[in-house]
C-alpha atoms as one frame of an Amber mdcrd trajectory, in Angstrom:
protein
 198.232  19.462  53.554 197.030  17.216  50.704 198.215  13.633  50.562 199.193
  14.077  46.900 202.691  14.925  45.732 201.136  16.653  42.705 197.537  17.560
  41.969 196.073  19.144  38.845 192.624  20.688  39.221 190.357  21.590  36.291
 193.155  22.678  33.968 192.243  23.995  30.523 194.742  24.843  27.783 193.697
  26.177  24.363 195.906  26.487  21.299 194.726  28.094  18.040 192.093  25.749
  16.672 192.592  23.105  19.381 191.388  22.614  22.969 194.350  20.538  24.178
 193.174  20.212  27.802 189.624  20.694  29.039 188.989  20.789  32.799 191.658
  18.088  33.236 192.362  16.754  36.718 195.031  14.373  38.003 196.198  13.330
  41.472 199.522  11.563  42.038 200.442   9.973  45.356 203.994   9.899  46.727
 205.705   6.548  46.197 203.321   5.316  43.481 203.772   4.474  39.808 200.855
   6.228  38.143 200.076   5.324  34.538 198.817   7.944  32.079 197.233   6.706
  28.850 195.108   7.950  26.000 194.984   7.996  22.232 197.321  10.259  20.295
 195.911  13.754  20.485 194.319  13.001  23.876 196.425  15.736  25.496 199.120
  13.712  27.281 202.020  15.703  25.836 200.357  19.002  26.707 199.752  17.764
  30.253 203.421  16.803  30.603 204.503  20.209  29.301 202.185  21.899  31.801
 203.633  19.868  34.674 207.183  20.687  33.587 206.644  24.422  33.129 206.825
  24.496  29.325 203.172  25.582  28.981 201.030  27.634  31.318 197.285  27.064
  31.728 194.378  29.206  30.652 192.363  27.937  33.610 192.912  25.652  36.597
 195.506  25.114  39.294 198.510  22.946  40.120 199.343  21.968  43.685 202.609
  20.447  44.914 202.203  18.726  48.287 199.016  20.712  48.857 200.428  24.144
  48.008 199.373  25.984  44.876 202.266  26.682  42.501 202.687  28.506  39.188
 205.572  27.486  36.939 206.846  30.257  34.687 209.449  28.003  33.050 211.020
  24.527  33.377 213.481  25.770  36.000 210.550  26.514  38.320 209.233  22.972
  37.836 212.653  21.491  38.513 213.029  23.566  41.677 209.632  22.268  42.854
 210.815  18.656  42.433 209.478  17.637  39.006 211.770  15.969  36.480 210.981
  14.410  33.108 212.708  11.640  31.174 211.552  12.205  27.607 211.169   9.663
  24.820 214.048  11.373  22.998 216.723  11.374  25.705 218.232  14.696  26.737
 221.780  13.355  26.983 224.986  14.960  25.660 226.654  11.825  24.383 230.150
  13.325  24.171 230.174  14.080  27.899 230.675  11.790  30.877 227.998  10.421
  33.190 229.062  12.976  35.803 228.864  15.909  33.387 225.374  14.866  32.296
 224.095  14.438  35.841 225.452  17.840  36.885 224.455  19.688  33.690 223.852
  23.309  34.692 224.408  22.506  38.394 228.161  21.978  38.647 229.903  22.048
  42.035 232.801  24.497  42.245 235.747  24.823  44.583 236.526  28.083  46.345
 239.047  28.756  43.586 236.218  28.705  41.041 237.417  25.480  39.412 235.010
  22.582  39.050 235.152  20.110  41.929 235.179  16.944  39.826 236.224  14.743
  42.720 233.024  15.571  44.611 230.848  15.475  41.491 232.162  12.019  40.523
 231.454  10.798  44.059 227.888  12.093  44.027 227.231  10.848  40.474 228.386
   7.361  41.441 226.127   7.537  44.491 223.117   8.623  42.407 223.622   5.704
  39.999 224.084   3.311  42.940 220.666   4.368  44.270 219.285   3.032  41.007
 221.170  -0.231  41.419 224.014   0.525  38.999 227.672   0.342  39.991 229.201
   2.211  37.055 232.257   4.394  36.509 230.956   8.000  36.345 233.904   8.989
  34.133 232.506   6.963  31.217 231.373   8.786  28.098 227.587   8.524  27.702
 227.672   7.970  23.941 229.556   4.698  24.509 226.816   3.336  26.766 223.723
   1.407  25.671 220.362   3.151  25.395 219.212   1.580  28.658 222.151   2.936
  30.640 221.827   6.352  28.965 218.256   6.412  30.183 219.430   5.474  33.683
 221.826   8.449  33.596 218.889  10.744  32.899 216.926   9.157  35.745 220.056
   9.471  37.904 220.073  13.207  37.191 216.480  13.412  38.411 217.325  11.432
  41.543 220.277  13.696  42.266 217.970  16.722  41.933 215.866  15.132  44.724
 212.885  14.947  42.402 209.598  14.165  44.122 207.899  13.311  40.820 209.657
  11.771  37.821 207.692  11.736  34.556 208.679   8.922  32.181 207.410   9.650
  28.657 207.273   6.442  26.575 210.396   5.217  28.422 210.598   1.765  26.797
 210.140   2.837  23.159 213.828   2.358  22.244 214.759  -0.369  24.708 215.323
  -4.083  24.296 213.778  -6.752  26.522 216.608  -6.818  29.075 216.741  -3.022
  29.238 212.974  -2.849  29.842 213.321  -5.281  32.762 216.149  -3.113  34.087
 213.996   0.023  33.811 211.122  -1.638  35.654 213.463  -2.695  38.459 214.731
   0.892  38.719 211.146   2.192  38.756 210.251  -0.155  41.601 213.345   1.017
  43.467 212.253   4.648  43.063 208.793   3.743  44.352 210.299   2.104  47.434
 212.249   5.321  48.072 209.025   7.338  48.097 209.488   8.923  44.666 206.340
   9.221  42.546 206.558   8.160  38.901 204.128   9.260  36.184 204.479   6.480
  33.607 203.231   7.479  30.140 203.030   4.563  27.702 201.094   3.238  24.717
 202.115  -0.316  25.595 199.164  -1.372  27.713 200.798  -4.606  28.858 203.467
  -2.518  30.626 200.863  -0.755  32.760 199.737  -4.057  34.245 203.341  -4.944
  35.108 204.534  -1.712  36.723 201.664   0.665  37.622 199.661   1.022  40.833
 196.947   3.275  39.400 196.101   4.478  35.908 194.491   7.685  34.652 192.852
   7.714  31.219 192.495  10.836  29.048 190.375  11.277  25.946 190.172  14.421
  23.795 191.936  16.488  26.454 189.516  15.466  29.204 189.725  13.292  32.298
 187.926   9.955  31.860 188.850   7.850  34.891 191.456   6.950  37.502 191.464
   3.365  38.711 193.648   0.857  40.528 195.271  -1.361  37.939 193.938  -4.453
  39.713 190.399  -3.326  38.840 191.120  -3.076  35.113 191.785  -5.394  32.204
 192.838  -4.668  28.612 189.273  -4.378  27.323 188.168  -1.939  30.049 191.270
   0.172  29.532 190.889   0.300  25.751 187.186   1.123  26.044 188.002   4.020
  28.362 190.675   5.300  25.965 188.782   5.143  22.689 185.152   4.969  23.764
 184.698   1.564  22.165 186.065  -1.968  22.415 188.676  -3.184  19.982 187.730
  -6.788  19.423 190.635  -7.545  17.129 193.913  -5.807  17.923 195.535  -7.283
  14.813 192.998  -7.217  11.953 195.066  -9.443   9.690 193.643  -9.986   6.214
 195.235 -12.665   4.083 196.477 -11.501   0.713 197.193 -13.583  -2.353 200.869
 -14.504  -2.515 202.270 -13.198  -5.765 205.650 -13.016  -7.438 208.866 -12.129
  -5.648 209.011  -8.322  -5.491 212.336  -7.901  -3.677 215.287 -10.281  -3.578
 218.416  -9.635  -1.547 221.529 -11.742  -1.979 224.621 -11.683   0.261 224.151
  -8.096   1.482 227.276  -7.267   3.466 228.597  -4.307   5.428 231.876  -4.788
   7.288 231.257  -5.364  10.982 227.509  -4.788  10.654 225.836  -7.146   8.154
 227.052 -10.587   7.165 225.639 -12.125   3.989 221.963 -11.170   4.308 219.739
 -13.019   1.811 215.928 -13.220   1.615 212.915 -12.850  -0.687 209.827 -10.699
  -0.129 206.624 -11.400  -2.067 203.767  -9.343  -3.407 200.519  -9.829  -1.511
 202.318 -10.601   1.754 203.656  -8.914   4.863 207.199 -10.013   5.685 207.892
  -9.463   9.392 211.464  -8.769  10.524 212.126  -9.635  14.179 215.200  -9.454
  16.390 216.653  -7.798  19.443 217.958  -4.229  19.547 221.257  -4.172  17.648
 220.421  -7.205  15.503 220.955  -5.229  12.279 217.332  -4.985  11.134 217.267
  -1.252  10.421 220.804  -1.324   9.008 219.752  -3.995   6.497 216.902  -1.958
   5.106 218.752   1.346   5.185 221.314  -0.402   3.001 218.628  -1.694   0.626
 217.135   1.812   0.416 220.523   3.388  -0.342 220.698   5.376   2.880 223.869
   3.535   4.020 226.688   2.232   1.792 227.071  -1.531   1.447 230.320  -3.411
   0.744 228.818  -6.298  -1.200 225.573  -7.909  -2.256 222.906  -7.852  -4.942
 219.387  -6.383  -4.901 216.739  -7.470  -7.384 213.356  -5.805  -7.912 210.816
  -7.974  -9.765 213.659 -10.316 -10.677 215.879  -7.650 -12.256 219.175  -6.518
 -10.685 219.119  -2.859  -9.641 221.869  -0.476  -8.630 220.817   1.494  -5.528
 223.396   3.955  -4.242 221.050   6.661  -2.959 217.432   6.861  -1.691 216.533
   8.567  -4.998 217.512   5.341  -6.755 215.282   3.318  -4.419 212.311   5.630
  -4.958 212.847   5.384  -8.713 212.624   1.600  -8.352 209.341   2.043  -6.453
 210.659   1.290  -2.956 209.247   3.274  -0.009 210.969   3.364   3.396 209.091
   4.589   6.487 211.907   5.343   8.905 211.658   4.646  12.632 213.088   8.134
  13.328 210.065  10.159  12.289 211.359  13.433  13.743 214.940  13.248  12.514
 214.451  11.569   9.130 210.741  11.230   8.397 209.456  14.814   8.645 210.384
  18.441   8.239 208.935  19.513  11.577 208.985  23.220  10.767 206.895  22.736
   7.600 203.132  22.454   7.137 201.416  19.077   7.137 200.479  19.476   3.461
 204.102  19.905   2.385 205.274  16.970   4.503 202.673  14.823   2.774 204.258
  15.463  -0.649 207.927  15.215   0.415 208.464  11.886  -1.327 206.917  13.072
  -4.597 207.486  16.815  -4.756 208.081  16.792  -8.498 204.730  15.066  -9.026
 202.996  18.234  -7.849 204.986  20.636 -10.026 204.382  22.070 -13.456 207.753
  23.380 -14.506 209.106  25.365 -11.548 205.642  25.985 -10.088 203.761  24.000
  -7.429 200.170  23.018  -8.179 198.833  24.186  -4.843 195.247  23.036  -5.372
 196.427  19.499  -6.196 198.625  19.519  -3.085 195.728  20.618  -0.900 193.260
  18.133  -2.423 195.696  15.237  -2.049 196.645  16.246   1.507 193.040  16.536
   2.671 192.283  13.113   1.211 195.214  11.502   3.042 194.359  13.288   6.318
 190.821  11.887   6.044 191.954   8.366   5.049 194.454   8.076   7.924 192.339
  10.056  10.404 195.227  12.417  11.135 194.226  14.740  13.971 195.341  18.188
  12.876 193.613  21.583  13.008 194.309  21.932   9.280 196.718  20.884   6.546
 198.389  24.270   7.130 199.414  23.258  10.660 203.162  22.918  11.299 204.074
  19.225  11.750 205.905  19.925  15.030 202.570  20.873  16.627 201.058  17.412
  16.095 201.182  14.615  18.648 203.732  11.859  18.096 201.221   9.382  16.722
 199.788  11.870  14.271 203.294  12.769  13.123 203.820   9.064  12.427 200.655
   8.979  10.352 201.937  11.931   8.311 205.110   9.906   7.613 202.930   7.053
   6.360 200.826   9.498   4.376 203.768  10.960   2.486 204.493   7.537   0.963
 200.871   7.183  -0.124 201.684   9.964  -2.599 204.283   7.736  -4.266 203.514
   5.035  -6.808 205.536   2.516  -4.773 205.333  -1.275  -5.015 207.556  -2.232
  -2.056 206.798  -0.652   1.343 209.310  -0.986   4.186 207.796  -0.044   7.559
 210.422   0.379  10.314 208.706   0.293  13.746 205.502   1.699  12.179 203.457
   1.789  15.395 206.099   3.000  17.842 204.541   5.716  19.996 201.064   5.206
  18.486 197.980   4.437  20.568 195.923   1.269  20.126 193.262   2.898  17.962
 195.827   4.437  15.603 197.727   1.145  15.425 194.694  -0.576  13.942 194.453
   2.157  11.318 198.092   1.528  10.359 197.443  -2.220  10.151 194.486  -1.555
   7.880 196.736   0.503   5.592 199.088  -2.500   5.419 196.171  -4.823   4.686
 195.013  -2.600   1.850 198.506  -2.499   0.354 198.651  -6.293   0.468 195.189
  -6.563  -1.087 196.429  -4.294  -3.889 199.264  -6.729  -4.585 202.010  -4.622
  -3.011 204.917  -6.030  -1.032 205.030  -4.967   2.631 208.015  -5.446   4.949
 207.476  -4.671   8.637 210.361  -4.306  11.087 209.040  -4.461  14.642 210.293
  -4.994  18.185 206.800  -5.965  19.339 206.383  -9.719  18.940 202.571  -9.674
  19.255 202.566  -7.287  16.283 204.933  -9.533  14.316 202.765 -12.584  15.020
 199.513 -10.717  14.469 200.282  -9.199  11.068 203.039 -11.188   9.324 202.626
 -13.856   6.650 206.258 -14.839   7.094 208.971 -13.824   9.575 212.726 -13.565
   9.268 214.640 -13.342  12.545 217.963 -11.521  12.816 220.826 -11.589  15.288
 224.204  -9.822  15.079 223.788  -8.880  11.429 222.727 -12.354  10.302 219.422
 -14.071   9.544 218.983 -16.895  12.043 215.525 -18.171  11.072 212.779 -17.904
   8.477 209.340 -18.870   9.793 206.083 -19.075   7.786 202.725 -18.163   9.300
 201.060 -21.327  10.574 204.368 -23.196  10.897 205.261 -24.956  14.141 207.809
 -22.255  15.056 205.399 -19.361  14.464 205.184 -18.447  18.145 206.763 -15.973
  20.529 209.013 -18.474  22.303 210.654 -19.831  19.138 211.127 -16.395  17.602
 212.882 -15.268  20.785 214.998 -18.438  20.750 216.184 -17.559  17.231 216.714
 -13.918  18.237 219.024 -15.056  21.025 220.986 -17.257  18.607 219.348 -20.598
  19.411 218.622 -23.270  16.806 215.078 -24.223  15.854 214.678 -27.955  15.290
């Protein structure tokens, strides 16, 4: 019997036009946290789908505890002891913790009725194993994102999973929730459960992982104990080169005020938001989860109704009641929810790239298909979007490449104000630098860039000025180079502290 809980040997998976996995191998020990990293398009998602029975393999084998297995569907993978907590949580928010944990596996009495008394008891026990004493009757939609994630992990624990895959588990969590997740992960490790931890946030690997496997272009590159690696070695293995400057900030020339917001108010959400954003600068927007950052800019863009306030573009008051109004006033908004609001996943890449300016590619009722294709190919080349062709359906791209398509669609608009909401969430380190270079170019062209980000190193690395939000209010405004332009003071303001 092998000492591995799961072992992949020489697995190859080919899709039309793409070799997603090429002789890929991976060995995961019981009771270890095993990191899996690689650039977008490296094959991580395909590997996860193979492990969970969504995809089969063209070549290669999978062994569970030394025995070869073939998964025909996700139910087979679950029965073998593999569970996955995806980046987009698979929670039914209207149902209770118990109902979510027992989804599809309810316990029944002899009468045929559901045995809720026993299910509540077991659900409470599963959550207690993760260190959470919580009422299992509670509705999941009324819980924070961190606890919702714990419910999904609790479901895996209750299934007696031997291997839990966590796919970008911290992407939507605040600082406290991340610490809570790491504590839960350590608890799982101590109970002998293996965790495959997939993340683009390299600093997390050094905190939580025992070993790390690196993929590149669908192939195995290395597996190493985390103690034998540093950031440079890890990045070099991922991208085949060193990245000497993670934040290639280029100073622009501060111009006129492009966007002014005065007393923006939404009952119970935003309270008198006022700020200015300048041409030739990147304005960073920092704050904890729930601080009101996204809500502020959805209101400015006309996606959410506001109760009060004034918006000025280039010094002139504008009336924005709908995103069409914002686009007409040359405002672009790159949403953090790329799948739900940024893309039409069932459509081709080329059509997603013209979504924000469809009329610009029409003559009367007819599309100018050659112009669409020429523009799309140019953007794919400029942003290095990894896609078999511009006629590939957006849903088939990796998460990071989907994000680059979202950015690309706004490059087809003659915008002057660009709002980036979590622009590098779920993007690998190489792709992040490409996004930063796009921002630099916009600034050099005299555009106004606003960047909402939960990653403080990104805020500090790329911003010319930072506003900090808490509970729907601005608590600080900090210029680059000022004495408070550091991680500690920004966090102090985010927690409601006063900067002297």
